[in-house]
C-alpha positions as CSV (number, residue, x, y, z in Angstrom):
1,M,-50.2,58.2,-76.2
2,H,-51.0,56.7,-72.9
3,V,-48.4,54.9,-70.4
4,Q,-48.6,53.8,-66.7
5,P,-45.1,53.3,-65.4
6,G,-44.9,50.5,-62.6
7,F,-43.6,52.6,-60.0
8,Y,-42.9,56.6,-59.3
9,Y,-40.8,58.4,-57.5
10,E,-41.6,62.0,-56.7
11,R,-38.0,64.5,-56.8
12,L,-38.2,67.8,-55.4
13,S,-39.2,70.9,-57.8
14,V,-38.7,68.7,-60.6
15,P,-40.5,65.9,-62.5
16,G,-40.2,62.3,-61.1
17,V,-38.9,59.1,-61.7
18,C,-41.0,56.6,-63.7
19,V,-39.8,53.1,-63.1
20,F,-40.9,50.5,-66.0
21,I,-40.9,46.6,-65.5
22,D,-40.1,45.1,-68.9
23,G,-41.8,41.6,-68.9
24,L,-41.7,39.2,-71.8
25,H,-44.3,40.9,-74.1
26,H,-41.8,44.1,-74.1
27,D,-39.7,42.3,-76.6
28,T,-42.1,42.3,-79.5
29,S,-41.3,45.3,-82.2
30,S,-44.2,46.7,-81.6
31,A,-43.8,47.0,-78.0
32,V,-40.0,48.1,-78.5
33,E,-41.6,50.7,-80.9
34,H,-44.0,52.0,-78.2
35,D,-41.7,51.7,-75.4
36,K,-39.3,53.9,-76.8
37,A,-41.6,56.5,-78.1
38,V,-43.5,57.4,-74.9
39,R,-39.9,57.0,-72.6
40,N,-38.7,59.5,-75.4
41,E,-41.4,61.9,-74.2
42,L,-41.4,61.3,-70.8
43,E,-38.0,62.1,-71.2
44,N,-38.5,65.0,-72.9
45,R,-40.9,66.2,-70.0
46,G,-37.9,66.2,-67.9
47,Y,-38.9,63.0,-65.9
48,R,-36.4,60.6,-65.5
49,V,-37.2,56.6,-67.2
50,I,-35.7,53.7,-65.6
51,A,-36.4,50.6,-66.7
52,I,-35.9,47.0,-65.7
53,H,-35.8,44.3,-67.9
54,H,-36.7,40.5,-67.7
55,D,-33.4,39.3,-69.2
56,R,-30.8,41.1,-66.7
57,P,-30.8,40.1,-63.0
58,L,-32.9,42.5,-61.1
59,A,-29.8,43.2,-58.5
60,D,-27.6,44.5,-61.4
61,Q,-30.2,46.9,-62.6
62,V,-30.8,48.0,-59.2
63,S,-27.5,48.9,-58.2
64,E,-27.4,51.0,-61.3
65,H,-29.8,53.4,-59.8
66,T,-28.5,53.4,-56.3
67,D,-29.5,57.1,-56.2
68,V,-33.3,56.0,-56.5
69,F,-33.4,52.6,-55.1
70,G,-31.4,53.5,-51.9
71,V,-29.0,50.0,-51.9
72,S,-25.3,49.7,-52.1
73,N,-23.1,46.7,-52.7
């Protein structure tokens, strides 16, 4: 399977962080299954996966990952 994260952040000596931006088209059942499969594979390979979903406020989601995005409240 091929996948392209929206953003990729490198980490020292370990696989990086893949950030996916999920719009409306990620809500279909086929997309949900595909996303789950490829993201699980990335995690199994040591990557950290973050999904930013359209149905939640961006600030809330970013604040859950301050170690990656470098922001604080």
